NUDRENPA-372683 format. One record per residue: residue number from 1; residue in three letters; y, x, z of N, C-alpha, C in turn. Coordinates in steps of 0.2 Angstrom, whole numbers. Example, Ala and Ser with C-alpha at 12.3 -4.5 7.8 and 13.67 -1.06 7.14 Angstrom:
NODE;num;residuo;n_c2;n_c1;n_c3;ca_c2;ca_c1;ca_c3;c_c2;c_c1;c_c3
NODE;1;ALA;-28;66;39;-22;62;39;-16;66;39
NODE;2;SER;-11;64;35;-5;68;36;0;64;39
//
This chain:
NODE;num;residuo;n_c2;n_c1;n_c3;ca_c2;ca_c1;ca_c3;c_c2;c_c1;c_c3
NODE;1;MET;543;493;504;548;498;505;544;505;506
NODE;2;ASN;546;510;502;543;516;502;546;520;508
NODE;3;ALA;542;524;512;544;528;517;543;535;515
NODE;4;HIS;547;540;516;547;547;514;544;551;520
NODE;5;VAL;538;555;519;535;559;524;535;566;522
NODE;6;GLN;537;570;527;537;577;526;532;580;530
NODE;7;VAL;528;585;528;522;588;532;524;595;534
NODE;8;GLN;524;596;540;525;603;543;519;606;545
NODE;9;PRO;518;613;544;523;618;542;524;619;535
NODE;10;SER;520;616;530;520;617;523;526;615;520
NODE;11;GLY;529;610;522;535;607;519;533;602;513
NODE;12;HIS;527;601;512;525;596;507;528;589;509
NODE;13;GLU;529;585;503;532;578;504;528;573;500
NODE;14;PHE;528;567;503;525;561;499;528;555;501
NODE;15;PHE;526;550;498;529;543;500;523;538;501
NODE;16;VAL;525;534;506;520;529;509;523;522;506
NODE;17;ASP;518;519;502;520;512;499;517;507;503
NODE;18;GLY;521;502;506;518;496;509;514;498;515
NODE;19;ASN;508;495;516;504;497;522;499;502;521
NODE;20;ASP;500;506;516;495;511;515;495;516;521
NODE;21;SER;489;519;523;489;523;528;493;530;526
NODE;22;LEU;495;534;531;498;540;530;493;545;526
NODE;23;LEU;486;544;527;481;548;524;480;546;517
NODE;24;GLU;480;539;516;479;537;509;485;539;504
NODE;25;ALA;491;538;507;497;540;503;497;548;501
NODE;26;ALA;495;552;506;495;559;505;490;561;500
NODE;27;LEU;484;558;501;478;560;496;481;558;489
NODE;28;ARG;484;552;488;486;550;482;491;554;479
NODE;29;SER;495;557;483;500;562;481;497;569;479
NODE;30;GLY;491;570;480;488;576;479;488;581;484
NODE;31;LEU;490;579;490;489;584;496;482;584;499
NODE;32;SER;481;590;502;474;591;504;474;592;512
NODE;33;LEU;476;586;515;476;586;522;469;586;525
NODE;34;ASP;468;588;531;462;588;534;460;581;537
NODE;35;TYR;454;579;535;451;573;537;444;572;537
NODE;36;GLY;441;567;539;433;567;539;431;560;537
NODE;37;CYS;431;555;542;428;549;541;432;544;537
NODE;38;SER;439;545;538;444;540;535;444;533;538
NODE;39;SER;440;532;544;440;526;547;441;526;554
NODE;40;GLY;444;531;557;446;531;564;441;533;569
NODE;41;SER;435;536;567;430;538;571;429;545;573
NODE;42;CYS;432;550;569;430;557;570;436;561;573
NODE;43;GLY;442;558;572;448;562;574;451;568;570
NODE;44;LYS;447;569;565;449;575;561;456;575;557
NODE;45;CYS;458;569;556;465;568;553;471;567;558
NODE;46;LYS;470;570;564;475;569;569;481;573;567
NODE;47;ALA;487;570;568;493;573;566;498;572;572
NODE;48;ARG;503;576;572;509;575;577;515;572;574
NODE;49;VAL;518;567;576;524;564;573;530;568;577
NODE;50;ILE;533;571;573;539;575;575;545;571;575
NODE;51;SER;546;566;570;552;562;570;550;556;566
NODE;52;GLY;553;550;567;552;544;563;547;540;567
NODE;53;GLN;546;534;564;541;529;567;535;527;563
NODE;54;VAL;530;527;566;523;525;563;521;519;566
NODE;55;HIS;516;515;562;514;509;565;506;509;564
NODE;56;ARG;502;507;569;495;507;569;493;501;565
NODE;57;THR;489;502;560;487;496;555;479;495;556
NODE;58;ARG;475;499;559;468;497;560;466;500;566
NODE;59;HIS;460;497;569;457;499;575;454;506;574
NODE;60;SER;453;510;579;450;517;579;445;517;585
NODE;61;ASP;440;520;584;435;522;589;436;528;592
NODE;62;TYR;440;533;589;442;539;592;447;538;597
NODE;63;VAL;447;541;603;451;539;608;456;546;609
NODE;64;LEU;462;545;608;467;550;610;468;551;617
NODE;65;THR;469;557;619;470;558;627;477;556;628
NODE;66;ALA;479;555;635;485;554;637;490;559;635
NODE;67;ALA;488;566;635;492;571;633;494;571;626
NODE;68;GLU;489;570;622;490;569;615;495;564;613
NODE;69;LYS;494;558;616;498;552;615;505;554;616
NODE;70;ASN;506;557;622;513;559;624;516;565;620
NODE;71;ALA;512;569;616;514;574;612;516;571;605
NODE;72;GLY;514;564;604;516;561;597;510;561;593
NODE;73;ALA;504;562;595;498;563;591;496;556;588
NODE;74;VAL;494;555;582;491;549;579;486;551;574
NODE;75;LEU;482;546;572;477;547;567;480;544;560
NODE;76;MET;480;549;555;483;547;549;480;542;545
NODE;77;CYS;473;541;546;469;536;543;471;529;546
NODE;78;CYS;474;528;552;475;522;555;482;520;556
NODE;79;ASN;487;524;553;494;523;554;497;523;548
NODE;80;THR;503;519;547;507;519;541;514;521;544
NODE;81;ALA;519;522;539;525;524;541;530;518;541
NODE;82;LEU;534;517;546;539;512;546;545;514;544
NODE;83;THR;547;521;545;553;524;543;551;531;540
NODE;84;ASP;556;534;538;555;541;535;552;545;541
NODE;85;VAL;547;549;540;544;552;545;543;560;544
NODE;86;VAL;543;564;549;541;571;548;535;572;553
NODE;87;ILE;529;574;550;523;575;554;521;582;554
NODE;88;GLU;517;584;559;514;591;559;506;590;558
NODE;89;ALA;503;593;552;496;591;551;493;597;548
NODE;90;ARG;486;598;548;483;603;545;481;601;538
NODE;91;GLU;482;607;534;481;606;527;476;612;524
NODE;92;ALA;472;610;519;468;615;516;472;619;511
NODE;93;HIS;472;626;512;476;630;508;472;634;502
NODE;94;GLY;466;632;502;461;635;497;454;633;498
NODE;95;ALA;450;636;493;443;634;493;439;635;500
NODE;96;ALA;442;641;503;438;643;509;440;638;515
NODE;97;ASP;445;634;514;446;629;519;442;622;518
NODE;98;MET;438;622;513;434;616;512;427;616;515
NODE;99;PRO;426;612;520;419;612;523;413;610;518
NODE;100;LEU;408;613;519;402;611;515;399;604;518
NODE;101;GLN;398;599;514;396;593;516;390;591;512
NODE;102;THR;386;586;516;380;583;512;381;576;513
NODE;103;ILE;381;572;508;382;565;508;377;562;503
NODE;104;ASP;375;556;505;370;552;501;375;547;498
NODE;105;ALA;376;547;491;381;543;488;377;538;484
NODE;106;ARG;380;532;483;377;527;479;378;528;471
NODE;107;LEU;373;527;467;374;527;460;377;521;458
NODE;108;LYS;383;521;455;387;515;453;386;514;446
NODE;109;SER;385;519;442;384;518;434;383;524;431
NODE;110;VAL;379;524;425;378;529;420;381;526;414
NODE;111;SER;386;529;410;388;526;404;389;532;399
NODE;112;PRO;389;530;393;390;535;387;397;537;386
NODE;113;LEU;398;544;386;405;546;384;405;549;376
NODE;114;GLY;399;550;374;397;552;367;390;552;366
NODE;115;ASP;388;555;360;381;555;359;377;559;364
NODE;116;ASP;380;565;366;377;570;370;380;571;377
NODE;117;VAL;384;566;379;387;566;386;387;560;389
NODE;118;ARG;385;560;396;385;554;400;390;555;406
NODE;119;LEU;393;549;407;397;549;413;393;546;419
NODE;120;VAL;392;550;424;389;548;430;394;546;436
NODE;121;HIS;394;540;438;399;538;443;395;537;450
NODE;122;LEU;397;541;455;394;540;461;400;537;466
NODE;123;GLN;398;534;471;402;531;476;400;533;483
NODE;124;THR;404;536;487;402;539;494;403;533;499
NODE;125;PRO;400;533;504;401;528;510;408;528;512
NODE;126;ARG;411;523;514;418;523;516;419;528;522
NODE;127;SER;414;529;526;415;533;532;413;540;531
NODE;128;ASN;411;542;525;408;548;524;410;551;517
NODE;129;ARG;417;552;516;419;554;509;419;561;508
NODE;130;LEU;419;563;502;419;570;500;426;573;500
NODE;131;ARG;427;578;504;433;582;503;431;588;499
NODE;132;PHE;436;588;493;435;594;489;442;595;485
NODE;133;LEU;442;601;482;448;603;478;447;602;471
NODE;134;ALA;452;600;467;451;599;460;448;605;457
NODE;135;GLY;443;604;453;440;610;449;434;613;453
NODE;136;GLN;432;610;459;426;613;462;420;609;460
NODE;137;SER;414;612;461;408;609;459;403;607;465
NODE;138;VAL;398;603;464;394;601;469;387;601;466
NODE;139;SER;382;601;470;375;600;468;373;593;469
NODE;140;LEU;369;590;464;367;583;464;359;583;464
NODE;141;SER;356;580;469;349;579;470;347;572;469
NODE;142;LEU;341;571;466;339;564;465;333;562;469
NODE;143;GLY;331;567;474;326;565;478;319;565;476
NODE;144;GLU;318;568;470;311;568;466;310;575;464
NODE;145;GLY;314;580;467;313;587;465;318;589;459
NODE;146;LEU;322;585;457;327;586;452;334;587;455
NODE;147;SER;337;593;453;344;594;456;347;599;451
NODE;148;ALA;354;598;451;358;602;446;365;602;449
NODE;149;THR;369;607;447;376;608;449;381;606;443
NODE;150;PHE;386;602;445;391;600;441;398;600;444
NODE;151;PRO;403;602;440;410;601;442;411;594;443
NODE;152;VAL;415;592;448;418;585;449;423;584;443
NODE;153;ALA;422;579;440;427;577;434;433;573;436
NODE;154;SER;432;570;442;438;566;445;442;569;450
NODE;155;CYS;448;566;451;453;569;455;451;568;463
NODE;156;PRO;453;573;467;452;572;474;456;566;477
NODE;157;CYS;461;564;474;465;558;476;461;552;477
NODE;158;ASP;455;551;474;451;546;474;444;549;477
NODE;159;ASP;444;550;483;438;554;486;431;550;487
NODE;160;ARG;432;543;486;425;539;486;422;539;479
NODE;161;ASN;426;539;474;423;538;467;422;545;464
NODE;162;LEU;416;548;463;415;554;460;412;554;453
NODE;163;GLN;415;557;449;413;557;442;410;564;439
NODE;164;PHE;405;563;435;402;569;432;401;568;425
NODE;165;HIS;402;574;421;400;573;414;394;577;413
NODE;166;VAL;388;574;411;382;577;410;380;578;403
NODE;167;ARG;379;584;401;378;585;393;370;586;393
NODE;168;ARG;368;583;387;360;583;386;359;590;383
NODE;169;ARG;354;594;386;352;600;384;344;601;383
NODE;170;ALA;342;604;378;335;605;378;331;608;384
NODE;171;GLY;326;605;386;323;607;392;326;606;399
NODE;172;ASP;331;602;399;335;601;405;332;594;408
NODE;173;ALA;328;594;413;325;588;415;329;584;419
NODE;174;PHE;334;587;422;339;583;426;343;579;421
NODE;175;ALA;346;582;415;350;579;410;346;573;407
NODE;176;GLU;339;574;406;335;569;402;334;563;407
NODE;177;ARG;334;565;413;333;559;418;340;555;418
NODE;178;VAL;345;558;417;352;555;417;352;551;411
NODE;179;PHE;350;554;405;350;550;399;345;544;398
NODE;180;GLY;341;544;403;336;539;403;339;533;408
NODE;181;GLY;345;534;410;349;529;414;348;529;421
NODE;182;LEU;344;534;424;343;535;431;340;528;434
NODE;183;THR;335;525;430;332;519;432;328;520;439
NODE;184;GLY;329;516;443;325;517;450;329;521;455
NODE;185;VAL;334;524;453;338;528;458;344;524;461
NODE;186;ASP;344;524;467;349;520;471;354;525;474
NODE;187;ALA;352;531;476;356;536;479;355;543;476
NODE;188;VAL;361;546;476;360;553;474;363;558;480
NODE;189;ARG;360;563;482;362;567;487;367;572;484
NODE;190;VAL;373;572;487;379;577;485;380;582;490
NODE;191;GLU;379;589;488;380;594;493;386;599;490
NODE;192;GLY;391;600;494;396;604;492;402;603;496
NODE;193;PRO;408;605;493;410;608;487;409;615;487
NODE;194;ARG;409;618;481;409;626;480;413;628;474
NODE;195;GLY;415;634;475;419;637;469;426;638;470
NODE;196;GLU;429;643;467;436;645;467;440;643;462
NODE;197;PHE;437;639;457;441;637;451;446;631;453
NODE;198;VAL;451;633;457;456;628;460;463;629;458
NODE;199;LEU;467;624;458;474;625;456;478;629;461
NODE;200;ASP;482;634;459;487;637;463;493;633;464
NODE;201;GLU;492;630;470;498;625;472;504;628;473
NODE;202;ALA;504;634;475;510;638;477;514;640;471
NODE;203;SER;511;640;465;514;642;459;518;636;455
NODE;204;HIS;524;637;452;527;632;448;528;634;441
NODE;205;ARG;523;639;439;524;641;432;521;635;427
NODE;206;PRO;522;636;421;519;631;416;512;632;416
NODE;207;LEU;508;627;415;501;627;415;498;626;408
NODE;208;VAL;493;631;407;489;630;401;482;629;402
NODE;209;PHE;479;624;400;472;622;401;468;623;395
NODE;210;LEU;463;627;395;458;629;389;451;626;391
NODE;211;ALA;449;621;387;442;618;389;438;619;383
NODE;212;ALA;432;620;383;427;620;378;421;615;380
NODE;213;GLU;420;610;375;415;605;376;415;602;383
NODE;214;SER;410;602;387;410;598;393;414;602;399
NODE;215;GLY;416;608;397;421;612;401;427;608;403
NODE;216;PHE;428;602;399;434;598;400;433;594;407
NODE;217;ALA;427;594;410;426;590;416;430;593;422
NODE;218;PRO;429;600;423;434;602;429;441;603;427
NODE;219;ILE;442;604;420;449;604;418;453;597;419
NODE;220;LYS;449;591;418;451;585;419;453;584;426
NODE;221;SER;449;586;431;451;586;438;457;589;440
NODE;222;LEU;458;595;437;464;599;438;470;596;436
NODE;223;ILE;470;593;430;475;590;427;478;584;431
NODE;224;GLU;473;580;433;475;574;436;477;576;443
NODE;225;HIS;475;581;446;478;584;453;485;586;451
NODE;226;ALA;486;590;446;493;593;445;498;587;443
NODE;227;MET;495;582;440;500;576;439;501;573;446
NODE;228;ALA;497;572;450;498;569;457;503;573;461
NODE;229;LEU;503;580;460;507;584;464;514;584;461
NODE;230;GLU;515;583;454;521;583;450;525;590;451
NODE;231;ALA;521;595;452;524;602;453;525;606;447
NODE;232;ALA;521;605;442;521;610;436;527;609;432
NODE;233;GLU;530;614;429;535;613;424;533;610;418
NODE;234;SER;527;612;415;524;609;409;517;610;409
NODE;235;MET;513;606;405;506;607;404;504;606;397
NODE;236;HIS;499;611;395;497;611;388;489;611;389
NODE;237;LEU;486;606;386;479;606;386;476;607;379
NODE;238;VAL;472;612;379;468;614;372;461;613;373
NODE;239;TRP;458;608;369;451;606;370;447;608;364
NODE;240;VAL;443;613;364;439;616;359;432;612;359
NODE;241;ALA;430;610;353;423;607;352;420;609;345
NODE;242;ALA;414;608;345;411;610;338;412;605;333
NODE;243;ASP;413;599;335;416;594;330;420;588;334
NODE;244;SER;422;584;330;427;579;333;424;574;339
NODE;245;ASN;417;574;338;413;570;343;413;573;350
NODE;246;GLY;415;580;350;415;584;356;421;582;361
NODE;247;HIS;426;579;358;432;577;362;430;570;364
NODE;248;TYR;426;569;369;423;563;371;428;558;375
NODE;249;LEU;434;561;377;439;557;380;445;559;377
NODE;250;ASP;445;559;370;451;560;366;457;555;368
NODE;251;ASN;455;549;368;460;544;370;464;545;376
NODE;252;LEU;460;547;381;463;548;388;468;554;387
NODE;253;CYS;466;559;384;471;565;383;477;563;379
NODE;254;ARG;476;559;374;482;557;370;486;552;374
NODE;255;SER;483;548;378;488;544;383;492;548;387
NODE;256;TRP;489;554;390;493;558;394;499;561;390
NODE;257;SER;498;563;384;503;566;380;508;561;378
NODE;258;ASP;506;555;377;511;550;375;515;548;381
NODE;259;ALA;512;548;387;516;545;393;520;551;396
NODE;260;LEU;519;557;395;522;562;399;526;567;394
NODE;261;ASP;532;568;395;536;572;391;534;579;391
NODE;262;ASP;532;581;397;530;588;398;523;590;397
NODE;263;PHE;519;586;394;512;587;393;510;587;385
NODE;264;ARG;507;592;383;505;593;376;497;593;376
NODE;265;TYR;494;590;371;487;590;370;485;593;363
NODE;266;THR;481;598;362;479;601;356;471;601;355
NODE;267;PRO;468;596;352;461;596;350;459;601;345
NODE;268;LEU;455;605;346;452;610;340;445;609;339
NODE;269;THR;443;608;332;436;608;330;434;613;325
NODE;270;ALA;428;614;325;425;620;321;421;617;315
NODE;271;GLY;418;611;316;414;609;311;407;612;311
NODE;272;GLY;404;612;317;397;615;317;396;617;324
NODE;273;GLU;393;624;325;392;627;332;399;628;335
NODE;274;LEU;399;628;342;405;630;345;407;636;343
NODE;275;PRO;413;637;341;416;643;339;417;648;344
NODE;276;ASP;418;655;342;419;660;347;427;659;349
NODE;277;ALA;429;663;354;436;662;356;441;664;351
NODE;278;SER;439;666;345;444;667;340;448;661;338
NODE;279;VAL;445;655;339;449;649;338;455;648;342
NODE;280;LEU;456;652;347;462;652;352;468;656;349
NODE;281;ARG;467;660;344;472;664;341;479;660;340
NODE;282;PRO;478;654;336;484;650;335;487;648;342
NODE;283;VAL;483;647;347;486;645;353;490;650;357
NODE;284;LEU;487;656;356;490;662;359;497;663;355
NODE;285;GLN;497;662;349;503;663;345;508;658;347
NODE;286;ASP;506;652;349;510;646;351;513;648;358
NODE;287;HIS;510;653;362;513;654;368;515;662;369
NODE;288;PRO;520;664;365;522;671;365;524;673;372
NODE;289;ARG;526;669;377;527;671;384;522;668;388
NODE;290;LEU;516;670;386;510;667;390;510;671;397
NODE;291;ALA;513;676;398;513;680;404;517;676;410
NODE;292;GLU;520;671;407;524;667;412;521;660;414
NODE;293;CYS;514;660;412;510;654;413;505;655;417
NODE;294;ASP;502;650;420;495;650;424;490;647;419
NODE;295;VAL;485;650;418;480;648;413;473;647;416
NODE;296;TYR;470;641;414;464;639;417;459;638;411
NODE;297;VAL;453;641;412;448;641;406;442;639;409
NODE;298;ALA;439;634;405;432;631;407;428;630;401
NODE;299;GLY;422;632;401;417;631;395;411;635;396
NODE;300;PRO;406;634;391;400;638;391;402;645;392
NODE;301;ALA;397;649;396;399;656;399;400;660;393
NODE;302;PRO;397;661;387;399;666;382;406;664;380
NODE;303;TRP;407;658;378;414;656;376;419;658;381
NODE;304;ALA;418;656;387;423;657;393;424;665;393
NODE;305;GLY;419;669;393;420;676;394;424;679;388
NODE;306;ALA;423;676;382;427;679;376;434;677;377
NODE;307;ALA;435;671;379;442;668;380;446;672;385
NODE;308;GLU;442;674;391;445;678;396;447;685;393
NODE;309;PHE;443;688;389;445;694;386;451;694;382
NODE;310;GLN;451;689;378;457;688;373;464;687;377
NODE;311;LEU;463;683;382;469;681;386;472;687;390
NODE;312;LEU;467;691;393;470;697;396;472;702;391
NODE;313;GLU;469;703;385;472;707;380;479;705;377
NODE;314;HIS;480;699;378;486;696;376;492;697;381
NODE;315;GLY;490;700;387;495;702;392;496;697;397
NODE;316;LEU;491;692;398;491;688;404;489;691;410
NODE;317;PRO;493;691;415;491;695;422;485;691;424
NODE;318;ARG;480;696;427;474;693;430;475;688;435
NODE;319;ALA;480;689;439;481;684;445;483;677;442
NODE;320;GLN;485;677;436;487;670;433;482;667;429
NODE;321;LEU;476;670;429;470;667;425;464;665;430
NODE;322;LYS;462;659;429;456;657;432;451;654;427
NODE;323;VAL;444;656;428;439;655;423;433;652;426
NODE;324;SER;431;646;423;425;643;426;419;643;420
NODE;325;ALA;414;648;421;409;649;416;403;644;417
NODE;326;LEU;402;639;413;397;634;414;391;636;410
NODE;327;GLN;385;632;412;379;633;409;380;631;402
NODE;328;ALA;377;635;397;378;634;390;373;628;388
//
């Protein structure tokens, strides 16, 4: 049975399925509730039950005071909903609300996404997960003097499994180490999150995502988060690449388009070097009412800067544009 949960004071809503904890269900629905260990030890996911009934499903080492219990306080990671529930809980409202964290994550796999892109999959400890907002970046350190910053390519709704798209670049020692398979590396230090390239959750305008090359990584995170929230009127993804091999997750994007009536996917290729932002002119013509949309741009810095200029010239309000300029 599904139980409906409303969060105060935000008014956000989600459903709890079966014995999922309140916290698990909220994260899966795209909400950014405050939490820490997810295992009942830190008390950061404390919430107050205003109405309805909850049931404790796991032991917790954190001890609530008698006054907290009398006020209806519970740990969201250790309780599920028995009935429809209204809770009062803290939520992150932007990047400034995300604490900086340092986590030693286990290297789960390195796999090819294309000739020049590798998927690095890290898994955090169960009791020390990464809190981040979709679109944010973290620093990865290998413990041998090699470190680099990458946007998280996965959704915050799965906070243990972190994905990164690493592109091979001449002279990039970190990338070469990744393309060598990271043999001998058991753990990777994750520091972050950082960055303001995050979804405006208060907006219900149509969303346009413009990605170039591996700028798709933070865009993917934003799209999956927007899908979890189910708040956007419509979504249009435009992925620009030098050639068709640059759309290294083309099947995933097409599956979104096939499954969702309000999602469109447009892959653009140039047959050579990554084109300048002039390739977006047909896209701008396709959105004559672009000023009514929120637009998110991510890609190599020169391309992202040119795209930003074109969008503003086209009449897009600055407040409705967010840009992530990545290392070329």
